[in-house]
C-alpha positions as CSV (number, residue, x, y, z in Angstrom):
1,M,31.4,9.3,-12.2
2,R,33.7,12.1,-13.3
3,E,35.3,9.8,-15.9
4,L,31.9,9.1,-17.4
5,G,30.8,12.7,-17.4
6,I,28.0,12.1,-14.9
7,T,27.3,14.7,-12.3
8,A,25.6,14.2,-9.0
9,V,22.5,16.1,-10.2
10,M,22.2,13.9,-13.3
11,L,22.4,10.8,-11.1
12,K,19.8,12.2,-8.7
13,R,17.4,12.9,-11.7
14,V,17.9,9.4,-13.1
15,C,17.1,7.9,-9.7
16,M,14.0,10.0,-9.3
17,L,12.8,9.1,-12.7
18,T,13.5,5.4,-12.2
19,S,11.6,5.2,-9.0
20,A,8.7,7.3,-10.2
21,T,8.5,5.1,-13.3
22,H,8.2,2.0,-11.2
23,D,5.2,3.6,-9.4
24,I,3.6,4.7,-12.7
25,L,3.9,1.2,-14.1
26,W,3.0,-0.9,-11.1
27,T,0.6,1.2,-8.9
28,Q,-2.7,3.0,-9.5
29,R,-1.5,6.1,-7.6
30,D,-2.4,9.3,-9.4
31,F,0.5,11.2,-11.0
32,D,0.4,14.1,-8.5
33,D,0.9,11.6,-5.7
34,I,3.7,9.9,-7.5
35,A,5.4,13.2,-8.3
36,K,5.3,14.3,-4.6
37,R,6.7,10.9,-3.4
38,H,9.7,11.1,-5.8
39,G,10.7,14.8,-5.5
40,Y,8.9,16.4,-8.5
41,T,7.0,19.7,-8.2
42,D,3.7,18.3,-9.4
43,G,2.2,15.7,-11.7
44,A,2.6,18.0,-14.8
45,H,6.4,18.2,-14.1
46,L,6.6,14.4,-13.8
47,C,4.6,13.9,-17.0
48,K,6.8,16.3,-18.9
49,T,10.0,14.6,-17.6
50,V,8.7,11.1,-18.5
51,S,7.6,12.2,-21.9
52,M,11.0,13.8,-22.7
53,A,12.9,10.8,-21.4
54,T,10.8,8.3,-23.5
55,G,10.6,10.2,-26.8
56,G,7.0,11.3,-26.3
57,I,5.5,8.4,-24.5
58,T,3.3,9.8,-21.7
59,P,2.9,8.2,-18.3
60,S,-0.7,7.3,-19.1
61,M,0.5,5.5,-22.2
62,C,3.2,3.7,-20.2
63,R,0.6,2.6,-17.7
64,S,-1.8,1.4,-20.3
65,F,0.9,-0.9,-21.8
66,V,1.3,-2.7,-18.5
67,M,-2.3,-2.6,-17.3
68,T,-3.9,-4.2,-20.4
């Protein structure tokens, strides 16, 4: 990880986001519940993180792509 410039904190955040995104896409849980399950403070924190990681695509938009 050191050779790639990846820290343990970065890896943890990627894992949190990956597992939370799975729940966003494939469950109907509300965002506060997903946030709590995956280590985020609340649904707003999760939504902001997803939006920043996807270039502005919100969790609701992500979910709508899959659920239609």
